C-alpha positions as CSV (number, residue, x, y, z in Angstrom):
1,M,-10.7,-7.2,16.1
2,T,-9.3,-11.0,16.5
3,N,-8.5,-12.0,20.1
4,T,-5.6,-14.1,19.4
5,P,-2.3,-13.8,16.7
6,G,-3.4,-17.4,16.0
7,Q,-6.9,-16.3,14.7
8,L,-5.5,-13.2,12.8
9,D,-3.1,-16.0,10.9
10,T,-6.6,-17.9,10.4
11,A,-8.1,-15.0,8.6
12,L,-5.4,-14.0,6.9
13,K,-5.1,-17.0,5.2
14,A,-8.3,-16.8,4.3
15,Q,-7.4,-14.0,2.0
16,Q,-5.2,-16.3,0.4
17,Y,-2.2,-14.5,2.4
18,I,0.7,-16.7,3.9
19,P,1.6,-14.6,6.6
20,S,4.8,-15.6,9.2
21,E,4.0,-15.7,12.9
22,E,6.3,-12.4,13.1
23,I,3.7,-10.8,10.9
24,C,0.5,-12.2,12.8
25,T,2.4,-11.4,16.4
26,V,3.1,-7.6,15.0
27,M,-0.7,-6.8,13.3
28,F,-2.2,-8.0,16.2
29,L,-0.5,-5.8,19.0
30,A,-0.8,-3.0,16.4
31,Q,-4.3,-3.5,16.9
32,Q,-3.8,-3.7,21.1
33,L,-1.7,-0.8,21.4
34,Q,-3.2,1.3,18.2
35,K,0.1,1.9,16.6
36,P,1.0,2.4,13.1
37,V,3.1,-0.2,11.6
38,L,5.9,0.8,9.6
39,V,6.7,-2.4,7.0
40,E,9.8,-2.6,5.2
41,G,10.9,-5.1,2.4
42,P,12.2,-5.2,-0.9
43,A,9.7,-4.0,-4.0
44,G,7.2,-7.0,-4.5
45,V,7.4,-9.1,-1.6
46,G,3.9,-8.7,0.0
47,K,4.1,-5.3,1.8
48,T,1.1,-3.7,0.3
49,E,-0.8,-7.3,-0.3
50,L,-0.7,-7.6,3.6
51,A,-2.7,-4.5,4.1
52,K,-5.1,-5.3,2.0
53,A,-5.5,-8.7,2.9
54,L,-5.5,-7.0,6.7
55,A,-8.6,-4.9,5.7
56,A,-10.3,-7.9,4.3
57,A,-9.5,-10.3,7.4
58,L,-11.0,-7.3,9.9
59,G,-13.7,-6.5,7.8
60,R,-12.3,-2.7,7.3
61,P,-12.5,-0.7,4.3
62,L,-8.9,-0.2,2.9
63,I,-8.0,3.6,2.5
64,R,-4.8,3.8,0.6
65,L,-2.4,6.8,0.1
66,Q,0.3,6.4,-2.8
67,C,3.2,8.5,-2.2
68,Y,5.3,9.8,-4.5
69,E,7.8,13.0,-4.9
70,G,6.7,16.2,-4.8
71,L,3.1,15.0,-2.4
72,D,1.9,17.6,-0.3
73,E,-1.1,17.9,2.1
74,S,-3.6,19.0,-0.1
75,K,-3.3,15.8,-2.2
76,A,-2.7,13.9,1.1
77,L,-5.1,15.6,3.4
78,Y,-8.2,18.0,1.6
79,E,-8.8,20.3,-1.0
80,W,-11.9,22.6,-1.4
81,E,-13.9,22.2,-4.3
82,Y,-13.7,25.6,-5.7
83,S,-15.3,24.7,-8.7
84,K,-18.6,23.4,-6.7
85,Q,-18.3,26.7,-4.7
86,M,-18.9,28.7,-7.8
87,L,-21.5,26.6,-9.2
88,Y,-23.4,27.4,-5.7
89,T,-23.0,30.9,-6.0
90,Q,-23.9,31.4,-9.6
91,L,-26.9,29.0,-8.9
92,L,-27.6,31.2,-5.4
93,S,-27.0,34.4,-6.8
94,G,-30.8,35.5,-6.9
95,K,-30.9,35.2,-3.4
96,L,-27.3,37.1,-2.8
97,Q,-28.8,39.9,-4.8
98,Q,-32.0,39.8,-2.6
99,M,-29.9,39.8,0.6
100,L,-27.6,42.9,-0.3
101,A,-30.3,44.8,-1.9
102,D,-30.8,46.8,0.9
103,A,-27.0,46.9,2.0
104,D,-26.1,51.1,2.7
105,T,-22.0,50.6,1.7
106,L,-20.0,48.4,0.3
107,A,-18.3,47.4,3.8
108,A,-22.3,46.4,4.5
109,A,-22.4,43.8,1.8
110,A,-19.1,42.6,2.9
111,D,-19.9,41.9,6.0
112,R,-23.6,40.3,5.4
113,I,-21.6,38.0,2.9
114,A,-19.2,37.0,5.3
115,K,-21.6,35.9,7.9
116,E,-22.5,33.6,5.2
117,D,-18.8,31.8,4.8
118,D,-20.5,28.7,6.9
119,V,-22.4,28.2,3.4
120,F,-19.8,28.0,1.4
121,F,-16.5,27.0,3.8
122,S,-18.6,23.5,4.9
123,M,-18.4,19.9,4.7
124,R,-20.2,19.8,1.4
125,F,-16.9,21.5,-0.2
126,L,-14.3,19.7,1.2
127,L,-12.7,17.0,-0.6
128,Q,-11.5,14.3,1.0
129,R,-8.2,13.2,0.4
130,P,-6.7,9.9,2.0
131,L,-5.9,11.1,5.2
132,L,-9.1,13.2,6.3
133,R,-10.8,9.9,4.8
134,A,-9.4,7.6,7.2
135,I,-9.8,10.3,10.0
136,L,-13.1,10.9,9.3
137,S,-14.5,6.8,8.4
138,P,-17.3,5.7,10.7
139,E,-16.1,2.7,11.2
140,P,-12.4,1.8,11.9
141,A,-10.5,1.6,8.4
142,V,-7.1,0.2,7.4
143,L,-5.2,2.6,6.3
144,L,-2.2,2.3,4.4
145,I,0.4,4.6,3.4
146,D,2.4,3.3,0.3
147,E,6.3,3.9,-0.4
148,I,6.5,6.3,2.1
149,D,10.4,6.4,1.5
150,R,9.1,7.6,-2.0
151,A,7.8,11.0,-0.2
152,D,9.7,14.0,1.0
153,S,11.1,14.7,4.7
154,E,8.8,17.1,4.9
155,F,5.4,15.5,4.4
156,E,7.0,13.0,6.5
157,A,7.3,15.6,9.1
158,F,3.3,16.8,8.7
159,L,2.6,12.4,8.6
160,L,3.6,12.6,12.4
161,E,1.7,15.2,13.5
162,V,-1.5,13.6,11.8
163,L,-0.6,10.5,13.1
164,S,0.0,11.6,16.5
165,D,-3.5,12.8,17.3
166,F,-5.3,11.5,14.6
167,Q,-7.1,15.0,14.2
168,V,-7.0,17.7,11.4
169,S,-7.2,21.2,12.0
170,V,-9.5,23.2,8.8
171,P,-9.1,26.3,9.6
172,E,-12.9,27.3,7.8
173,I,-14.3,24.5,9.8
174,G,-12.2,24.0,13.1
175,T,-10.7,20.9,13.9
176,L,-11.8,17.5,13.0
177,V,-11.2,14.1,15.3
178,A,-11.3,11.0,15.1
179,T,-13.9,8.9,16.1
180,T,-12.5,5.5,15.2
181,K,-8.4,5.5,14.9
182,P,-7.6,3.7,11.8
183,L,-5.3,0.8,11.6
184,V,-2.5,2.2,9.8
185,L,0.5,0.4,7.8
186,L,3.2,2.2,6.2
187,T,5.5,0.9,3.4
188,S,9.0,1.5,2.7
189,N,11.4,0.0,-0.4
190,N,14.5,1.5,1.7
191,T,15.0,4.0,-0.8
192,R,16.0,6.7,1.6
193,E,16.5,6.6,5.2
194,L,13.3,7.4,7.4
195,S,13.2,9.5,9.9
196,E,13.7,8.1,13.6
197,A,11.5,10.2,15.0
198,L,8.7,7.9,12.5
199,K,10.1,4.8,13.4
200,R,10.1,5.2,17.0
201,R,6.0,6.1,17.1
202,C,5.4,2.7,15.0
203,L,5.7,-0.7,15.2
204,Y,8.7,-2.6,13.0
205,L,8.1,-5.1,10.5
206,F,10.6,-6.4,7.8
207,I,9.4,-8.4,5.3
208,G,12.4,-10.0,3.3
209,Y,12.2,-12.5,0.9
210,P,10.9,-16.1,1.9
211,A,12.1,-19.5,2.4
212,R,11.9,-22.0,0.0
213,A,8.8,-24.1,1.9
214,A,7.0,-20.8,2.4
215,E,7.5,-19.4,-1.3
216,L,6.2,-23.0,-2.3
217,E,3.3,-22.7,-0.5
218,I,2.6,-19.4,-1.9
219,V,2.6,-20.5,-5.3
220,R,0.7,-23.1,-5.0
221,L,-1.9,-21.2,-3.4
222,K,-1.8,-18.5,-6.1
223,V,-1.7,-20.7,-9.1
224,P,-3.2,-23.9,-7.8
225,A,-3.7,-25.6,-11.6
226,L,0.0,-25.7,-11.9
227,G,1.5,-29.0,-11.9
228,A,3.2,-29.8,-8.2
229,Q,6.3,-31.0,-10.0
230,I,7.1,-27.6,-12.1
231,A,6.1,-25.5,-9.0
232,A,8.8,-27.0,-6.9
233,Q,11.2,-26.3,-9.5
234,V,10.1,-22.5,-10.3
235,V,10.6,-21.8,-6.5
236,E,14.1,-23.8,-6.8
237,A,15.3,-21.4,-9.4
238,V,14.0,-18.1,-7.8
239,Q,15.3,-19.4,-4.9
240,S,19.1,-19.9,-6.9
241,L,18.7,-16.3,-9.0
242,R,18.3,-14.8,-5.2
243,G,21.9,-15.7,-4.7
244,L,23.6,-14.7,-7.6
245,D,24.8,-10.7,-7.5
246,L,21.6,-9.3,-9.3
247,R,20.7,-5.4,-10.4
248,K,17.4,-6.9,-8.9
249,A,16.5,-10.0,-7.6
250,P,13.3,-11.7,-8.8
251,S,10.3,-10.7,-5.8
252,V,7.5,-12.9,-4.7
253,A,5.0,-11.3,-7.2
254,E,7.1,-12.1,-10.3
255,T,7.9,-15.9,-8.9
256,I,3.6,-16.0,-9.3
257,D,3.9,-14.0,-12.7
258,W,6.5,-16.8,-13.9
259,A,4.5,-19.4,-12.2
260,R,1.4,-18.3,-14.7
261,A,3.6,-17.8,-17.8
262,L,4.2,-21.1,-17.3
263,L,0.7,-22.3,-17.2
264,A,-0.3,-20.0,-19.9
265,L,2.6,-22.3,-22.2
266,N,1.3,-25.6,-20.8
267,A,4.6,-26.6,-19.5
268,S,4.9,-29.9,-17.8
269,A,8.1,-29.1,-16.7
270,L,10.9,-26.5,-16.0
271,T,13.5,-27.3,-19.0
272,R,16.7,-25.2,-20.2
273,D,14.5,-24.1,-23.0
274,V,11.4,-23.1,-21.1
275,F,13.5,-21.2,-18.6
276,D,15.5,-19.4,-21.1
277,S,12.8,-18.1,-23.2
278,T,10.5,-16.9,-20.1
279,L,13.0,-15.9,-18.0
280,T,12.1,-12.3,-18.9
281,V,9.1,-12.4,-16.8
282,L,11.7,-12.8,-13.3
283,L,14.5,-10.6,-14.3
284,K,14.4,-7.0,-16.1
285,Y,17.8,-6.3,-17.0
286,E,19.9,-7.2,-19.6
287,G,23.0,-7.6,-17.0
288,D,20.7,-9.9,-14.6
289,L,19.9,-12.0,-17.9
290,Q,23.4,-13.1,-18.8
291,K,24.1,-13.9,-15.1
292,A,20.9,-16.0,-14.6
293,R,22.1,-18.2,-18.2
294,Q,25.9,-18.4,-16.9
295,M,24.5,-19.7,-14.0
296,I,22.6,-22.4,-15.9
297,R,25.6,-23.0,-17.9
298,R,27.8,-23.5,-15.6
299,E,25.2,-25.9,-13.4
300,P,23.3,-27.6,-16.2
301,R,21.0,-29.5,-13.6
302,K,19.9,-26.1,-11.3
303,P,17.3,-24.7,-12.3
304,A,16.4,-26.9,-15.2
305,A,17.0,-30.0,-12.6
306,A,14.0,-32.1,-14.2
307,D,14.8,-31.7,-17.8
308,A,12.2,-34.0,-19.5
309,A,13.9,-37.1,-19.6
């Protein structure tokens, strides 16, 4: 556990994650208060990367649950390994026959088998899914519940119960209680409204698109071989594109991809031709591409302000 938000800032930067002051404060408080954090924001701004960097910075294992429509308890919590149970049953068939050899009736045989339930319904046959792994982890973990807004509201309600007590009841075994509480991050791209109950139980963090200086720092950190001049041009271009009415604005992840693409092409400046030929790295809809190209025609010096002389 880091002792101050400033120490957390240093630890995250060591993992090549550039946090804001708000991010450091909220994540520090999450540790101190042992509360989950709901992280919202557009896709590609670094919500998942925050969880990865935080786990590395704190020296904790990262356990990830990727949410999707139709996700249910068995995929998130646990399942019985029926094939393994059947294999053990076959291997122990001789022992079972010996145990039942002198049983006078079917009822007596069934009673004897029932007494051995603990053998076949025990932890050795319990397949732990992410939620249970996080609860039973012998060391504090970072539990990432990614894109919770893609899961159904029924699963969200189930999740509330698990996160409230950090314990799980398995009918065949009993109640499994967390020995160490995980640090929980739930991410959302705002594709649906989350319940007030979930928000009430969490600290809240919104990660938006970074300011120009912050994004330039990210590009320089992630693509250090890219020249300073073209790196600045890349960020200037992306910031300008986000000001357009686009179906999908370019994310920070796509800014980094674009910078890497330009490096791979050995581009030394963001000329209009280079911009036009690589624009699909940033924008993924034809309408957005047309708007971007119109912007270039209207403002020939932006973002290709440093066309090769």
